N, CA, C and O atoms as a MOPAC input file, in Angstrom:
PM7 MOZYME 1SCF
protein

 N    356.89400 1   193.95000 1    95.15600 1
 C    357.42100 1   192.72300 1    95.74700 1
 C    356.59300 1   191.54900 1    95.24500 1
 O    355.36800 1   191.53100 1    95.36600 1
 N    357.28700 1   190.57300 1    94.68200 1
 C    356.62000 1   189.40800 1    94.12200 1
 C    356.44500 1   188.28900 1    95.13400 1
 O    357.00600 1   188.33100 1    96.22900 1
 N    355.67900 1   187.31500 1    94.76500 1
 C    355.37900 1   186.17800 1    95.63000 1
 C    356.61400 1   185.33000 1    95.92300 1
 O    356.72900 1   184.77100 1    97.01300 1
 N    357.53500 1   185.22400 1    94.97400 1
 C    358.69300 1   184.35100 1    95.13200 1
 C    359.98000 1   185.08200 1    95.49600 1
 O    361.02000 1   184.44200 1    95.64900 1
 N    359.93900 1   186.39700 1    95.63800 1
 C    361.15500 1   187.14700 1    95.95600 1
 C    361.71900 1   186.71800 1    97.30200 1
 O    360.98300 1   186.54000 1    98.27300 1
 N    363.04600 1   186.55400 1    97.34500 1
 C    363.77600 1   186.19500 1    98.56300 1
 C    363.30100 1   184.87900 1    99.17100 1
 O    363.19400 1   184.76100 1   100.39200 1
 N    363.01700 1   183.89400 1    98.32800 1
 C    362.58300 1   182.56800 1    98.78100 1
 C    363.56400 1   181.50900 1    98.31200 1
 O    364.31900 1   181.72700 1    97.36400 1
 N    363.55200 1   180.35900 1    98.98000 1
 C    364.30400 1   179.18400 1    98.55600 1
 C    363.30200 1   178.22300 1    97.93600 1
 O    362.23400 1   177.98100 1    98.49700 1
 N    363.65400 1   177.67100 1    96.76400 1
 C    362.71500 1   176.83400 1    96.02900 1
 C    363.22800 1   175.41600 1    95.84600 1
 O    364.42400 1   175.18000 1    95.67000 1
 N    362.29000 1   174.48200 1    95.89200 1
 C    362.51900 1   173.09700 1    95.49500 1
 C    361.65300 1   172.89000 1    94.26400 1
 O    360.43800 1   173.07600 1    94.32200 1
 N    362.26300 1   172.51000 1    93.15800 1
 C    361.54600 1   172.37800 1    91.88700 1
 C    361.54400 1   170.91400 1    91.46500 1
 O    362.59700 1   170.28700 1    91.35800 1
 N    360.34900 1   170.37700 1    91.22700 1
 C    360.21400 1   169.01100 1    90.72500 1
 C    359.41600 1   169.07900 1    89.43100 1
 O    358.21900 1   169.36800 1    89.44100 1
 N    360.08200 1   168.81100 1    88.33100 1
 C    359.44000 1   168.83500 1    87.02900 1
 C    358.99300 1   167.44300 1    86.62100 1
 O    359.29500 1   166.45600 1    87.29100 1
 N    358.27500 1   167.37900 1    85.52000 1
 C    357.73900 1   166.12400 1    85.00200 1
 C    358.34000 1   165.85300 1    83.63000 1
 O    358.43300 1   166.75800 1    82.80000 1
 N    358.74300 1   164.62700 1    83.39100 1
 C    359.38200 1   164.26500 1    82.12400 1
 C    358.45000 1   164.50500 1    80.93500 1
 O    358.89900 1   164.97300 1    79.88900 1
 N    357.17300 1   164.19500 1    81.07700 1
 C    356.21300 1   164.37500 1    79.98300 1
 C    355.54200 1   165.74400 1    80.00900 1
 O    354.75600 1   166.06300 1    79.11800 1
 N    355.84200 1   166.54700 1    81.01300 1
 C    355.26300 1   167.88300 1    81.12900 1
 C    356.33900 1   168.93500 1    81.00800 1
 O    356.99000 1   169.05600 1    79.97000 1
 N    356.52500 1   169.69700 1    82.06900 1
 C    357.53700 1   170.75700 1    82.07700 1
 C    358.73600 1   170.26900 1    82.89600 1
 O    358.58800 1   169.98900 1    84.08600 1
 N    359.91900 1   170.16100 1    82.28200 1
 C    361.11000 1   169.70600 1    83.00300 1
 C    361.54000 1   170.69900 1    84.08500 1
 O    361.30400 1   171.90100 1    83.96800 1
 N    362.16900 1   170.18200 1    85.13000 1
 C    362.64000 1   171.02600 1    86.22300 1
 C    363.60100 1   172.10400 1    85.77500 1
 O    363.57000 1   173.21800 1    86.29700 1
 N    364.45700 1   171.78900 1    84.81200 1
 C    365.43300 1   172.77300 1    84.32700 1
 C    364.74100 1   173.96700 1    83.66600 1
 O    365.22000 1   175.09600 1    83.77500 1
 N    363.62900 1   173.72900 1    82.98700 1
 C    362.89600 1   174.82500 1    82.34100 1
 C    362.27700 1   175.74600 1    83.39000 1
 O    362.30500 1   176.96700 1    83.23300 1
 N    361.72600 1   175.18000 1    84.44600 1
 C    361.15100 1   175.97900 1    85.53300 1
 C    362.25500 1   176.77600 1    86.22100 1
 O    362.07000 1   177.94400 1    86.56100 1
 N    363.40600 1   176.13300 1    86.42200 1
 C    364.53900 1   176.80100 1    87.06400 1
 C    364.99900 1   178.01100 1    86.25800 1
 O    365.28600 1   179.06200 1    86.83100 1
 N    365.06900 1   177.87600 1    84.95000 1
 C    365.47800 1   179.00300 1    84.10100 1
 C    364.48600 1   180.16900 1    84.21200 1
 O    364.88800 1   181.33200 1    84.17400 1
 N    363.21000 1   179.86200 1    84.34800 1
 C    362.19600 1   180.91700 1    84.45400 1
 C    362.29900 1   181.68400 1    85.77300 1
 O    362.13500 1   182.90400 1    85.78800 1
 N    362.56600 1   180.99300 1    86.86900 1
 C    362.59000 1   181.67000 1    88.16500 1
 C    363.92200 1   182.35700 1    88.44800 1
 O    364.01300 1   183.14300 1    89.39100 1
 N    364.95200 1   182.08200 1    87.65900 1
 C    366.25200 1   182.73100 1    87.86700 1
 C    366.18200 1   184.24500 1    87.67500 1
 O    367.03100 1   184.97400 1    88.18700 1
 N    365.19200 1   184.71500 1    86.95100 1
 C    365.07700 1   186.15300 1    86.69600 1
 C    364.47700 1   186.92100 1    87.87700 1
 O    364.45100 1   188.15200 1    87.85700 1
 N    363.99700 1   186.21900 1    88.90100 1
 C    363.39200 1   186.86500 1    90.06700 1
 C    364.48800 1   187.13900 1    91.09600 1
 O    365.27200 1   186.25100 1    91.42900 1
 N    364.53700 1   188.37600 1    91.59600 1
 C    365.56700 1   188.77300 1    92.56500 1
 C    365.44000 1   187.98100 1    93.86400 1
 O    364.34800 1   187.84200 1    94.41500 1
 N    366.56300 1   187.46800 1    94.34000 1
 C    366.61500 1   186.81700 1    95.63600 1
 C    366.17500 1   185.37100 1    95.66300 1
 O    366.19200 1   184.75600 1    96.72900 1
 N    365.78300 1   184.80100 1    94.54300 1
 C    365.35400 1   183.40700 1    94.51300 1
 C    366.57200 1   182.48900 1    94.51600 1
 O    367.50700 1   182.67600 1    93.73800 1
 N    366.54800 1   181.49800 1    95.40100 1
 C    367.61500 1   180.51000 1    95.46500 1
 C    367.00300 1   179.13300 1    95.22100 1
 O    366.13100 1   178.70100 1    95.97500 1
 N    367.45000 1   178.44900 1    94.18500 1
 C    366.97700 1   177.09500 1    93.88500 1
 C    367.89500 1   176.13100 1    94.63600 1
 O    369.07600 1   176.00400 1    94.31100 1
 N    367.33600 1   175.44800 1    95.65200 1
 C    368.14400 1   174.53000 1    96.44500 1
 C    368.11700 1   173.11600 1    95.87300 1
 O    369.03400 1   172.33300 1    96.12300 1
 N    367.08200 1   172.78000 1    95.10900 1
 C    366.99700 1   171.45500 1    94.50600 1
 C    366.12400 1   171.56000 1    93.25500 1
 O    365.06500 1   172.18600 1    93.27600 1
 N    366.57900 1   170.94400 1    92.17600 1
 C    365.81800 1   170.91100 1    90.93000 1
 C    365.99500 1   169.54200 1    90.29600 1
 O    367.11900 1   169.07100 1    90.12500 1
 N    364.88000 1   168.90400 1    89.94800 1
 C    364.93800 1   167.57300 1    89.34000 1
 C    363.79000 1   167.40100 1    88.37200 1
 O    362.77100 1   168.08700 1    88.45700 1
 N    363.97400 1   166.47200 1    87.44900 1
 C    362.91000 1   166.07100 1    86.53300 1
 C    362.64400 1   164.59400 1    86.77600 1
 O    363.54300 1   163.76500 1    86.64300 1
 N    361.41800 1   164.27000 1    87.13000 1
 C    361.04800 1   162.90400 1    87.47500 1
 C    360.06100 1   162.35400 1    86.45300 1
 O    359.44900 1   163.10300 1    85.69200 1
 N    359.91800 1   161.03400 1    86.45000 1
 C    358.94700 1   160.36200 1    85.58400 1
 C    357.87200 1   159.76200 1    86.47400 1
 O    358.12400 1   158.79900 1    87.19900 1
 N    356.67800 1   160.32800 1    86.42000 1
 C    355.55800 1   159.83800 1    87.22200 1
 C    354.68000 1   158.95600 1    86.35200 1
 O    354.01000 1   159.43500 1    85.43700 1
 N    354.69100 1   157.66300 1    86.64700 1
 C    353.91500 1   156.72000 1    85.85500 1
 C    352.79500 1   156.14800 1    86.67800 1
 O    352.02200 1   155.32700 1    86.18300 1

């Protein structure tokens, strides 16, 4: 059993770092993970 199994996630990525969509693609392979919100923001 993994740390993120059967959890709901809010993902906030960084425009100059790792975008939210990339993080979302990585966690989709974990059973039971539901992404409720995913965004890429610019923190200046």
